[in-house]
PDB file with SEQRES, HELIX, SHEET and CRYST1 records, atoms N, CA, C and O in Angstrom:
SEQRES   1 A   76  MET LEU GLU GLY LEU MET SER ILE LEU ILE ILE GLY PHE          
SEQRES   2 A   76  ILE THR LEU ILE PHE GLY LEU VAL TYR GLN ARG HIS THR          
SEQRES   3 A   76  ILE ILE ILE PRO GLN ILE LEU ILE ILE VAL ILE THR LEU          
SEQRES   4 A   76  TYR LEU LEU ILE ARG VAL ARG VAL LYS ILE ALA ARG ALA          
SEQRES   5 A   76  GLU LYS GLU LYS LEU LYS ALA LYS ILE ASP ASP LEU GLU          
SEQRES   6 A   76  ALA LYS ILE THR SER ILE SER LYS LYS GLU GLU                  
HELIX    1 AA1 LEU A    2  VAL A   21  1                                  20    
HELIX    2 AA2 HIS A   25  GLU A   75  1                                  51    
CRYST1    1.000    1.000    1.000  90.00  90.00  90.00 P 1           1          
ATOM      1  N   MET A   1     -12.258   8.759  -6.864  1.00  0.00           N  
ATOM      2  CA  MET A   1     -12.069   8.387  -8.256  1.00  0.00           C  
ATOM      3  C   MET A   1     -13.403   7.983  -8.880  1.00  0.00           C  
ATOM      4  O   MET A   1     -13.758   8.433  -9.970  1.00  0.00           O  
ATOM      5  N   LEU A   2     -14.130   7.129  -8.169  1.00  0.00           N  
ATOM      6  CA  LEU A   2     -15.414   6.690  -8.704  1.00  0.00           C  
ATOM      7  C   LEU A   2     -16.398   7.846  -8.821  1.00  0.00           C  
ATOM      8  O   LEU A   2     -17.158   7.929  -9.787  1.00  0.00           O  
ATOM      9  N   GLU A   3     -16.381   8.738  -7.833  1.00  0.00           N  
ATOM     10  CA  GLU A   3     -17.309   9.866  -7.866  1.00  0.00           C  
ATOM     11  C   GLU A   3     -17.025  10.770  -9.058  1.00  0.00           C  
ATOM     12  O   GLU A   3     -17.949  11.262  -9.705  1.00  0.00           O  
ATOM     13  N   GLY A   4     -15.758  10.986  -9.344  1.00  0.00           N  
ATOM     14  CA  GLY A   4     -15.388  11.811 -10.490  1.00  0.00           C  
ATOM     15  C   GLY A   4     -15.829  11.194 -11.805  1.00  0.00           C  
ATOM     16  O   GLY A   4     -16.362  11.881 -12.677  1.00  0.00           O  
ATOM     17  N   LEU A   5     -15.604   9.889 -11.943  1.00  0.00           N  
ATOM     18  CA  LEU A   5     -16.023   9.212 -13.165  1.00  0.00           C  
ATOM     19  C   LEU A   5     -17.542   9.200 -13.304  1.00  0.00           C  
ATOM     20  O   LEU A   5     -18.076   9.336 -14.405  1.00  0.00           O  
ATOM     21  N   MET A   6     -18.232   9.036 -12.178  1.00  0.00           N  
ATOM     22  CA  MET A   6     -19.698   9.042 -12.229  1.00  0.00           C  
ATOM     23  C   MET A   6     -20.217  10.422 -12.636  1.00  0.00           C  
ATOM     24  O   MET A   6     -21.175  10.522 -13.403  1.00  0.00           O  
ATOM     25  N   SER A   7     -19.594  11.477 -12.130  1.00  0.00           N  
ATOM     26  CA  SER A   7     -20.046  12.824 -12.507  1.00  0.00           C  
ATOM     27  C   SER A   7     -19.778  13.093 -13.984  1.00  0.00           C  
ATOM     28  O   SER A   7     -20.597  13.722 -14.654  1.00  0.00           O  
ATOM     29  N   ILE A   8     -18.647  12.626 -14.498  1.00  0.00           N  
ATOM     30  CA  ILE A   8     -18.365  12.769 -15.930  1.00  0.00           C  
ATOM     31  C   ILE A   8     -19.400  12.011 -16.743  1.00  0.00           C  
ATOM     32  O   ILE A   8     -19.863  12.499 -17.774  1.00  0.00           O  
ATOM     33  N   LEU A   9     -19.766  10.820 -16.284  1.00  0.00           N  
ATOM     34  CA  LEU A   9     -20.755  10.013 -16.987  1.00  0.00           C  
ATOM     35  C   LEU A   9     -22.120  10.696 -16.999  1.00  0.00           C  
ATOM     36  O   LEU A   9     -22.794  10.714 -18.029  1.00  0.00           O  
ATOM     37  N   ILE A  10     -22.529  11.251 -15.876  1.00  0.00           N  
ATOM     38  CA  ILE A  10     -23.821  11.940 -15.797  1.00  0.00           C  
ATOM     39  C   ILE A  10     -23.836  13.167 -16.705  1.00  0.00           C  
ATOM     40  O   ILE A  10     -24.795  13.385 -17.445  1.00  0.00           O  
ATOM     41  N   ILE A  11     -22.774  13.964 -16.649  1.00  0.00           N  
ATOM     42  CA  ILE A  11     -22.697  15.149 -17.510  1.00  0.00           C  
ATOM     43  C   ILE A  11     -22.679  14.741 -18.983  1.00  0.00           C  
ATOM     44  O   ILE A  11     -23.279  15.408 -19.825  1.00  0.00           O  
ATOM     45  N   GLY A  12     -21.985  13.639 -19.287  1.00  0.00           N  
ATOM     46  CA  GLY A  12     -21.953  13.146 -20.661  1.00  0.00           C  
ATOM     47  C   GLY A  12     -23.326  12.744 -21.156  1.00  0.00           C  
ATOM     48  O   GLY A  12     -23.689  13.050 -22.292  1.00  0.00           O  
ATOM     49  N   PHE A  13     -24.102  12.055 -20.313  1.00  0.00           N  
ATOM     50  CA  PHE A  13     -25.450  11.656 -20.710  1.00  0.00           C  
ATOM     51  C   PHE A  13     -26.362  12.876 -20.889  1.00  0.00           C  
ATOM     52  O   PHE A  13     -27.155  12.928 -21.829  1.00  0.00           O  
ATOM     53  N   ILE A  14     -26.247  13.850 -19.990  1.00  0.00           N  
ATOM     54  CA  ILE A  14     -27.077  15.057 -20.113  1.00  0.00           C  
ATOM     55  C   ILE A  14     -26.750  15.801 -21.408  1.00  0.00           C  
ATOM     56  O   ILE A  14     -27.649  16.240 -22.125  1.00  0.00           O  
ATOM     57  N   THR A  15     -25.465  15.936 -21.697  1.00  0.00           N  
ATOM     58  CA  THR A  15     -25.059  16.613 -22.929  1.00  0.00           C  
ATOM     59  C   THR A  15     -25.499  15.823 -24.155  1.00  0.00           C  
ATOM     60  O   THR A  15     -25.894  16.410 -25.162  1.00  0.00           O  
ATOM     61  N   LEU A  16     -25.434  14.495 -24.075  1.00  0.00           N  
ATOM     62  CA  LEU A  16     -25.885  13.660 -25.186  1.00  0.00           C  
ATOM     63  C   LEU A  16     -27.382  13.838 -25.424  1.00  0.00           C  
ATOM     64  O   LEU A  16     -27.824  13.902 -26.571  1.00  0.00           O  
ATOM     65  N   ILE A  17     -28.155  13.917 -24.360  1.00  0.00           N  
ATOM     66  CA  ILE A  17     -29.602  14.120 -24.503  1.00  0.00           C  
ATOM     67  C   ILE A  17     -29.886  15.464 -25.175  1.00  0.00           C  
ATOM     68  O   ILE A  17     -30.729  15.546 -26.069  1.00  0.00           O  
ATOM     69  N   PHE A  18     -29.179  16.522 -24.745  1.00  0.00           N  
ATOM     70  CA  PHE A  18     -29.361  17.824 -25.391  1.00  0.00           C  
ATOM     71  C   PHE A  18     -28.956  17.768 -26.864  1.00  0.00           C  
ATOM     72  O   PHE A  18     -29.606  18.378 -27.713  1.00  0.00           O  
ATOM     73  N   GLY A  19     -27.894  17.046 -27.161  1.00  0.00           N  
ATOM     74  CA  GLY A  19     -27.469  16.908 -28.552  1.00  0.00           C  
ATOM     75  C   GLY A  19     -28.490  16.173 -29.389  1.00  0.00           C  
ATOM     76  O   GLY A  19     -28.710  16.517 -30.550  1.00  0.00           O  
ATOM     77  N   LEU A  20     -29.124  15.150 -28.804  1.00  0.00           N  
ATOM     78  CA  LEU A  20     -30.161  14.419 -29.533  1.00  0.00           C  
ATOM     79  C   LEU A  20     -31.412  15.267 -29.729  1.00  0.00           C  
ATOM     80  O   LEU A  20     -32.038  15.222 -30.789  1.00  0.00           O  
ATOM     81  N   VAL A  21     -31.775  16.038 -28.708  1.00  0.00           N  
ATOM     82  CA  VAL A  21     -32.975  16.875 -28.806  1.00  0.00           C  
ATOM     83  C   VAL A  21     -32.797  17.946 -29.882  1.00  0.00           C  
ATOM     84  O   VAL A  21     -33.697  18.176 -30.690  1.00  0.00           O  
ATOM     85  N   TYR A  22     -31.640  18.593 -29.887  1.00  0.00           N  
ATOM     86  CA  TYR A  22     -31.402  19.667 -30.849  1.00  0.00           C  
ATOM     87  C   TYR A  22     -30.738  19.172 -32.131  1.00  0.00           C  
ATOM     88  O   TYR A  22     -30.390  19.980 -32.992  1.00  0.00           O  
ATOM     89  N   GLN A  23     -30.560  17.875 -32.271  1.00  0.00           N  
ATOM     90  CA  GLN A  23     -29.987  17.217 -33.447  1.00  0.00           C  
ATOM     91  C   GLN A  23     -28.656  17.846 -33.867  1.00  0.00           C  
ATOM     92  O   GLN A  23     -28.472  18.243 -35.017  1.00  0.00           O  
ATOM     93  N   ARG A  24     -27.746  17.923 -32.916  1.00  0.00           N  
ATOM     94  CA  ARG A  24     -26.401  18.445 -33.169  1.00  0.00           C  
ATOM     95  C   ARG A  24     -25.436  17.261 -33.233  1.00  0.00           C  
ATOM     96  O   ARG A  24     -25.044  16.704 -32.208  1.00  0.00           O  
ATOM     97  N   HIS A  25     -25.069  16.896 -34.442  1.00  0.00           N  
ATOM     98  CA  HIS A  25     -24.187  15.741 -34.610  1.00  0.00           C  
ATOM     99  C   HIS A  25     -22.767  16.025 -34.129  1.00  0.00           C  
ATOM    100  O   HIS A  25     -22.016  15.098 -33.822  1.00  0.00           O  
ATOM    101  N   THR A  26     -22.401  17.297 -34.063  1.00  0.00           N  
ATOM    102  CA  THR A  26     -21.063  17.627 -33.560  1.00  0.00           C  
ATOM    103  C   THR A  26     -20.967  17.392 -32.056  1.00  0.00           C  
ATOM    104  O   THR A  26     -19.866  17.282 -31.516  1.00  0.00           O  
ATOM    105  N   ILE A  27     -22.099  17.315 -31.381  1.00  0.00           N  
ATOM    106  CA  ILE A  27     -22.111  17.032 -29.944  1.00  0.00           C  
ATOM    107  C   ILE A  27     -22.282  15.540 -29.690  1.00  0.00           C  
ATOM    108  O   ILE A  27     -21.678  14.993 -28.767  1.00  0.00           O  
ATOM    109  N   ILE A  28     -23.095  14.886 -30.495  1.00  0.00           N  
ATOM    110  CA  ILE A  28     -23.468  13.490 -30.241  1.00  0.00           C  
ATOM    111  C   ILE A  28     -22.265  12.556 -30.322  1.00  0.00           C  
ATOM    112  O   ILE A  28     -22.053  11.749 -29.417  1.00  0.00           O  
ATOM    113  N   ILE A  29     -21.488  12.650 -31.372  1.00  0.00           N  
ATOM    114  CA  ILE A  29     -20.389  11.698 -31.581  1.00  0.00           C  
ATOM    115  C   ILE A  29     -19.318  11.805 -30.494  1.00  0.00           C  
ATOM    116  O   ILE A  29     -18.927  10.774 -29.945  1.00  0.00           O  
ATOM    117  N   PRO A  30     -18.820  13.009 -30.153  1.00  0.00           N  
ATOM    118  CA  PRO A  30     -17.831  13.072 -29.063  1.00  0.00           C  
ATOM    119  C   PRO A  30     -18.390  12.616 -27.718  1.00  0.00           C  
ATOM    120  O   PRO A  30     -17.675  12.007 -26.922  1.00  0.00           O  
ATOM    121  N   GLN A  31     -19.664  12.908 -27.462  1.00  0.00           N  
ATOM    122  CA  GLN A  31     -20.254  12.501 -26.190  1.00  0.00           C  
ATOM    123  C   GLN A  31     -20.363  10.986 -26.089  1.00  0.00           C  
ATOM    124  O   GLN A  31     -20.153  10.422 -25.015  1.00  0.00           O  
ATOM    125  N   ILE A  32     -20.685  10.328 -27.177  1.00  0.00           N  
ATOM    126  CA  ILE A  32     -20.729   8.861 -27.165  1.00  0.00           C  
ATOM    127  C   ILE A  32     -19.341   8.310 -26.858  1.00  0.00           C  
ATOM    128  O   ILE A  32     -19.205   7.364 -26.083  1.00  0.00           O  
ATOM    129  N   LEU A  33     -18.311   8.897 -27.462  1.00  0.00           N  
ATOM    130  CA  LEU A  33     -16.940   8.452 -27.177  1.00  0.00           C  
ATOM    131  C   LEU A  33     -16.578   8.681 -25.712  1.00  0.00           C  
ATOM    132  O   LEU A  33     -15.977   7.814 -25.078  1.00  0.00           O  
ATOM    133  N   ILE A  34     -16.940   9.840 -25.177  1.00  0.00           N  
ATOM    134  CA  ILE A  34     -16.642  10.129 -23.770  1.00  0.00           C  
ATOM    135  C   ILE A  34     -17.363   9.145 -22.856  1.00  0.00           C  
ATOM    136  O   ILE A  34     -16.784   8.676 -21.875  1.00  0.00           O  
ATOM    137  N   ILE A  35     -18.616   8.828 -23.165  1.00  0.00           N  
ATOM    138  CA  ILE A  35     -19.386   7.894 -22.338  1.00  0.00           C  
ATOM    139  C   ILE A  35     -18.771   6.503 -22.385  1.00  0.00           C  
ATOM    140  O   ILE A  35     -18.658   5.840 -21.353  1.00  0.00           O  
ATOM    141  N   VAL A  36     -18.376   6.057 -23.564  1.00  0.00           N  
ATOM    142  CA  VAL A  36     -17.774   4.720 -23.691  1.00  0.00           C  
ATOM    143  C   VAL A  36     -16.448   4.650 -22.930  1.00  0.00           C  
ATOM    144  O   VAL A  36     -16.193   3.676 -22.221  1.00  0.00           O  
ATOM    145  N   ILE A  37     -15.614   5.663 -23.070  1.00  0.00           N  
ATOM    146  CA  ILE A  37     -14.329   5.680 -22.358  1.00  0.00           C  
ATOM    147  C   ILE A  37     -14.548   5.715 -20.851  1.00  0.00           C  
ATOM    148  O   ILE A  37     -13.854   5.023 -20.106  1.00  0.00           O  
ATOM    149  N   THR A  38     -15.507   6.516 -20.398  1.00  0.00           N  
ATOM    150  CA  THR A  38     -15.792   6.606 -18.964  1.00  0.00           C  
ATOM    151  C   THR A  38     -16.310   5.283 -18.423  1.00  0.00           C  
ATOM    152  O   THR A  38     -15.927   4.872 -17.328  1.00  0.00           O  
ATOM    153  N   LEU A  39     -17.176   4.610 -19.174  1.00  0.00           N  
ATOM    154  CA  LEU A  39     -17.661   3.294 -18.736  1.00  0.00           C  
ATOM    155  C   LEU A  39     -16.514   2.294 -18.626  1.00  0.00           C  
ATOM    156  O   LEU A  39     -16.455   1.513 -17.676  1.00  0.00           O  
ATOM    157  N   TYR A  40     -15.606   2.320 -19.595  1.00  0.00           N  
ATOM    158  CA  TYR A  40     -14.443   1.435 -19.559  1.00  0.00           C  
ATOM    159  C   TYR A  40     -13.596   1.697 -18.312  1.00  0.00           C  
ATOM    160  O   TYR A  40     -13.173   0.763 -17.630  1.00  0.00           O  
ATOM    161  N   LEU A  41     -13.353   2.984 -18.022  1.00  0.00           N  
ATOM    162  CA  LEU A  41     -12.558   3.326 -16.839  1.00  0.00           C  
ATOM    163  C   LEU A  41     -13.274   2.937 -15.549  1.00  0.00           C  
ATOM    164  O   LEU A  41     -12.634   2.477 -14.604  1.00  0.00           O  
ATOM    165  N   LEU A  42     -14.597   3.118 -15.499  1.00  0.00           N  
ATOM    166  CA  LEU A  42     -15.360   2.714 -14.317  1.00  0.00           C  
ATOM    167  C   LEU A  42     -15.245   1.214 -14.071  1.00  0.00           C  
ATOM    168  O   LEU A  42     -15.082   0.775 -12.932  1.00  0.00           O  
ATOM    169  N   ILE A  43     -15.328   0.441 -15.132  1.00  0.00           N  
ATOM    170  CA  ILE A  43     -15.213  -1.015 -14.990  1.00  0.00           C  
ATOM    171  C   ILE A  43     -13.823  -1.391 -14.498  1.00  0.00           C  
ATOM    172  O   ILE A  43     -13.689  -2.239 -13.615  1.00  0.00           O  
ATOM    173  N   ARG A  44     -12.784  -0.768 -15.059  1.00  0.00           N  
ATOM    174  CA  ARG A  44     -11.416  -1.073 -14.620  1.00  0.00           C  
ATOM    175  C   ARG A  44     -11.197  -0.725 -13.159  1.00  0.00           C  
ATOM    176  O   ARG A  44     -10.601  -1.504 -12.415  1.00  0.00           O  
ATOM    177  N   VAL A  45     -11.676   0.440 -12.744  1.00  0.00           N  
ATOM    178  CA  VAL A  45     -11.512   0.858 -11.349  1.00  0.00           C  
ATOM    179  C   VAL A  45     -12.262  -0.087 -10.429  1.00  0.00           C  
ATOM    180  O   VAL A  45     -11.747  -0.466  -9.377  1.00  0.00           O  
ATOM    181  N   ARG A  46     -13.464  -0.471 -10.807  1.00  0.00           N  
ATOM    182  CA  ARG A  46     -14.268  -1.370  -9.965  1.00  0.00           C  
ATOM    183  C   ARG A  46     -13.591  -2.738  -9.834  1.00  0.00           C  
ATOM    184  O   ARG A  46     -13.611  -3.335  -8.757  1.00  0.00           O  
ATOM    185  N   VAL A  47     -12.998  -3.234 -10.909  1.00  0.00           N  
ATOM    186  CA  VAL A  47     -12.294  -4.517 -10.854  1.00  0.00           C  
ATOM    187  C   VAL A  47     -11.086  -4.415  -9.929  1.00  0.00           C  
ATOM    188  O   VAL A  47     -10.824  -5.330  -9.148  1.00  0.00           O  
ATOM    189  N   LYS A  48     -10.347  -3.309 -10.011  1.00  0.00           N  
ATOM    190  CA  LYS A  48      -9.183  -3.137  -9.134  1.00  0.00           C  
ATOM    191  C   LYS A  48      -9.598  -3.049  -7.677  1.00  0.00           C  
ATOM    192  O   LYS A  48      -8.925  -3.597  -6.804  1.00  0.00           O  
ATOM    193  N   ILE A  49     -10.702  -2.365  -7.408  1.00  0.00           N  
ATOM    194  CA  ILE A  49     -11.197  -2.276  -6.032  1.00  0.00           C  
ATOM    195  C   ILE A  49     -11.616  -3.649  -5.535  1.00  0.00           C  
ATOM    196  O   ILE A  49     -11.334  -4.003  -4.390  1.00  0.00           O  
ATOM    197  N   ALA A  50     -12.283  -4.424  -6.373  1.00  0.00           N  
ATOM    198  CA  ALA A  50     -12.718  -5.764  -5.975  1.00  0.00           C  
ATOM    199  C   ALA A  50     -11.517  -6.659  -5.683  1.00  0.00           C  
ATOM    200  O   ALA A  50     -11.537  -7.428  -4.722  1.00  0.00           O  
ATOM    201  N   ARG A  51     -10.475  -6.565  -6.500  1.00  0.00           N  
ATOM    202  CA  ARG A  51      -9.271  -7.369  -6.257  1.00  0.00           C  
ATOM    203  C   ARG A  51      -8.611  -6.987  -4.941  1.00  0.00           C  
ATOM    204  O   ARG A  51      -8.186  -7.853  -4.177  1.00  0.00           O  
ATOM    205  N   ALA A  52      -8.529  -5.686  -4.679  1.00  0.00           N  
ATOM    206  CA  ALA A  52      -7.909  -5.225  -3.432  1.00  0.00           C  
ATOM    207  C   ALA A  52      -8.707  -5.697  -2.222  1.00  0.00           C  
ATOM    208  O   ALA A  52      -8.126  -6.108  -1.218  1.00  0.00           O  
ATOM    209  N   GLU A  53     -10.033  -5.641  -2.311  1.00  0.00           N  
ATOM    210  CA  GLU A  53     -10.867  -6.120  -1.207  1.00  0.00           C  
ATOM    211  C   GLU A  53     -10.701  -7.621  -1.012  1.00  0.00           C  
ATOM    212  O   GLU A  53     -10.674  -8.107   0.119  1.00  0.00           O  
ATOM    213  N   LYS A  54     -10.591  -8.355  -2.117  1.00  0.00           N  
ATOM    214  CA  LYS A  54     -10.415  -9.804  -2.036  1.00  0.00           C  
ATOM    215  C   LYS A  54      -9.085 -10.147  -1.366  1.00  0.00           C  
ATOM    216  O   LYS A  54      -9.028 -11.041  -0.522  1.00  0.00           O  
ATOM    217  N   GLU A  55      -8.018  -9.440  -1.737  1.00  0.00           N  
ATOM    218  CA  GLU A  55      -6.715  -9.686  -1.120  1.00  0.00           C  
ATOM    219  C   GLU A  55      -6.728  -9.315   0.361  1.00  0.00           C  
ATOM    220  O   GLU A  55      -6.112  -9.996   1.181  1.00  0.00           O  
ATOM    221  N   LYS A  56      -7.421  -8.251   0.695  1.00  0.00           N  
ATOM    222  CA  LYS A  56      -7.516  -7.830   2.092  1.00  0.00           C  
ATOM    223  C   LYS A  56      -8.256  -8.881   2.912  1.00  0.00           C  
ATOM    224  O   LYS A  56      -7.840  -9.210   4.023  1.00  0.00           O  
ATOM    225  N   LEU A  57      -9.346  -9.405   2.371  1.00  0.00           N  
ATOM    226  CA  LEU A  57     -10.090 -10.448   3.076  1.00  0.00           C  
ATOM    227  C   LEU A  57      -9.274 -11.730   3.198  1.00  0.00           C  
ATOM    228  O   LEU A  57      -9.333 -12.411   4.222  1.00  0.00           O  
ATOM    229  N   LYS A  58      -8.516 -12.059   2.158  1.00  0.00           N  
ATOM    230  CA  LYS A  58      -7.684 -13.260   2.210  1.00  0.00           C  
ATOM    231  C   LYS A  58      -6.615 -13.122   3.292  1.00  0.00           C  
ATOM    232  O   LYS A  58      -6.338 -14.077   4.017  1.00  0.00           O  
ATOM    233  N   ALA A  59      -6.017 -11.941   3.401  1.00  0.00           N  
ATOM    234  CA  ALA A  59      -5.014 -11.710   4.443  1.00  0.00           C  
ATOM    235  C   ALA A  59      -5.645 -11.813   5.828  1.00  0.00           C  
ATOM    236  O   ALA A  59      -5.034 -12.349   6.753  1.00  0.00           O  
ATOM    237  N   LYS A  60      -6.850 -11.308   5.971  1.00  0.00           N  
ATOM    238  CA  LYS A  60      -7.545 -11.377   7.255  1.00  0.00           C  
ATOM    239  C   LYS A  60      -7.878 -12.830   7.612  1.00  0.00           C  
ATOM    240  O   LYS A  60      -7.761 -13.229   8.770  1.00  0.00           O  
ATOM    241  N   ILE A  61      -8.293 -13.616   6.617  1.00  0.00           N  
ATOM    242  CA  ILE A  61      -8.590 -15.033   6.849  1.00  0.00           C  
ATOM    243  C   ILE A  61      -7.329 -15.776   7.256  1.00  0.00           C  
ATOM    244  O   ILE A  61      -7.358 -16.582   8.186  1.00  0.00           O  
ATOM    245  N   ASP A  62      -6.218 -15.514   6.569  1.00  0.00           N  
ATOM    246  CA  ASP A  62      -4.953 -16.162   6.924  1.00  0.00           C  
ATOM    247  C   ASP A  62      -4.537 -15.811   8.350  1.00  0.00           C  
ATOM    248  O   ASP A  62      -4.049 -16.669   9.086  1.00  0.00           O  
ATOM    249  N   ASP A  63      -4.729 -14.559   8.739  1.00  0.00           N  
ATOM    250  CA  ASP A  63      -4.400 -14.125  10.097  1.00  0.00           C  
ATOM    251  C   ASP A  63      -5.263 -14.859  11.123  1.00  0.00           C  
ATOM    252  O   ASP A  63      -4.764 -15.313  12.153  1.00  0.00           O  
ATOM    253  N   LEU A  64      -6.546 -14.970  10.838  1.00  0.00           N  
ATOM    254  CA  LEU A  64      -7.442 -15.675  11.766  1.00  0.00           C  
ATOM    255  C   LEU A  64      -7.110 -17.164  11.854  1.00  0.00           C  
ATOM    256  O   LEU A  64      -7.180 -17.754  12.932  1.00  0.00           O  
ATOM    257  N   GLU A  65      -6.752 -17.769  10.725  1.00  0.00           N  
ATOM    258  CA  GLU A  65      -6.359 -19.180  10.748  1.00  0.00           C  
ATOM    259  C   GLU A  65      -5.102 -19.375  11.590  1.00  0.00           C  
ATOM    260  O   GLU A  65      -4.991 -20.354  12.327  1.00  0.00           O  
ATOM    261  N   ALA A  66      -4.162 -18.451  11.482  1.00  0.00           N  
ATOM    262  CA  ALA A  66      -2.940 -18.544  12.286  1.00  0.00           C  
ATOM    263  C   ALA A  66      -3.265 -18.423  13.767  1.00  0.00           C  
ATOM    264  O   ALA A  66      -2.685 -19.136  14.587  1.00  0.00           O  
ATOM    265  N   LYS A  67      -4.180 -17.535  14.119  1.00  0.00           N  
ATOM    266  CA  LYS A  67      -4.587 -17.396  15.518  1.00  0.00           C  
ATOM    267  C   LYS A  67      -5.272 -18.659  16.022  1.00  0.00           C  
ATOM    268  O   LYS A  67      -5.036 -19.086  17.152  1.00  0.00           O  
ATOM    269  N   ILE A  68      -6.117 -19.256  15.192  1.00  0.00           N  
ATOM    270  CA  ILE A  68      -6.821 -20.478  15.590  1.00  0.00           C  
ATOM    271  C   ILE A  68      -5.834 -21.611  15.824  1.00  0.00           C  
ATOM    272  O   ILE A  68      -5.957 -22.345  16.804  1.00  0.00           O  
ATOM    273  N   THR A  69      -4.858 -21.761  14.939  1.00  0.00           N  
ATOM    274  CA  THR A  69      -3.882 -22.837  15.120  1.00  0.00           C  
ATOM    275  C   THR A  69      -3.021 -22.603  16.354  1.00  0.00           C  
ATOM    276  O   THR A  69      -2.670 -23.551  17.056  1.00  0.00           O  
ATOM    277  N   SER A  70      -2.677 -21.344  16.621  1.00  0.00           N  
ATOM    278  CA  SER A  70      -1.868 -21.073  17.819  1.00  0.00           C  
ATOM    279  C   SER A  70      -2.675 -21.333  19.090  1.00  0.00           C  
ATOM    280  O   SER A  70      -2.127 -21.816  20.081  1.00  0.00           O  
ATOM    281  N   ILE A  71      -3.957 -21.020  19.073  1.00  0.00           N  
ATOM    282  CA  ILE A  71      -4.805 -21.290  20.241  1.00  0.00           C  
ATOM    283  C   ILE A  71      -4.980 -22.789  20.441  1.00  0.00           C  
ATOM    284  O   ILE A  71      -4.959 -23.272  21.573  1.00  0.00           O  
ATOM    285  N   SER A  72      -5.151 -23.528  19.347  1.00  0.00           N  
ATOM    286  CA  SER A  72      -5.329 -24.980  19.477  1.00  0.00           C  
ATOM    287  C   SER A  72      -4.046 -25.649  19.965  1.00  0.00           C  
ATOM    288  O   SER A  72      -4.113 -26.646  20.683  1.00  0.00           O  
ATOM    289  N   LYS A  73      -2.882 -25.122  19.591  1.00  0.00           N  
ATOM    290  CA  LYS A  73      -1.622 -25.682  20.073  1.00  0.00           C  
ATOM    291  C   LYS A  73      -1.429 -25.400  21.557  1.00  0.00           C  
ATOM    292  O   LYS A  73      -0.868 -26.227  22.276  1.00  0.00           O  
ATOM    293  N   LYS A  74      -1.886 -24.244  22.022  1.00  0.00           N  
ATOM    294  CA  LYS A  74      -1.769 -23.908  23.443  1.00  0.00           C  
ATOM    295  C   LYS A  74      -2.636 -24.830  24.293  1.00  0.00           C  
ATOM    296  O   LYS A  74      -2.249 -25.190  25.404  1.00  0.00           O  
ATOM    297  N   GLU A  75      -3.798 -25.215  23.784  1.00  0.00           N  
ATOM    298  CA  GLU A  75      -4.712 -26.066  24.544  1.00  0.00           C  
ATOM    299  C   GLU A  75      -4.204 -27.497  24.643  1.00  0.00           C  
ATOM    300  O   GLU A  75      -4.554 -28.213  25.582  1.00  0.00           O  
ATOM    301  N   GLU A  76      -3.393 -27.918  23.700  1.00  0.00           N  
ATOM    302  CA  GLU A  76      -2.878 -29.295  23.729  1.00  0.00           C  
ATOM    303  C   GLU A  76      -1.799 -29.373  24.746  1.00  0.00           C  
ATOM    304  O   GLU A  76      -1.216 -30.438  24.947  1.00  0.00           O  
TER     305      GLU A  76                                                      
END                                                                             
């Protein structure tokens, strides 16, 4: 997902540069919209990935805490 959005962003910037060089306003305005939408989607995807990683780490920490408490109870 991220790779696809990054490729769209790169192609959008390249097309925007060509539009600026050749002063084609019919290219510039849609490309700016595509770049803004792609950046928004990239940020949303990155936030969702960060949340999923955080939940995964929290579950792993809870599992390790449970193991530690069970080991400490066995030693008593």
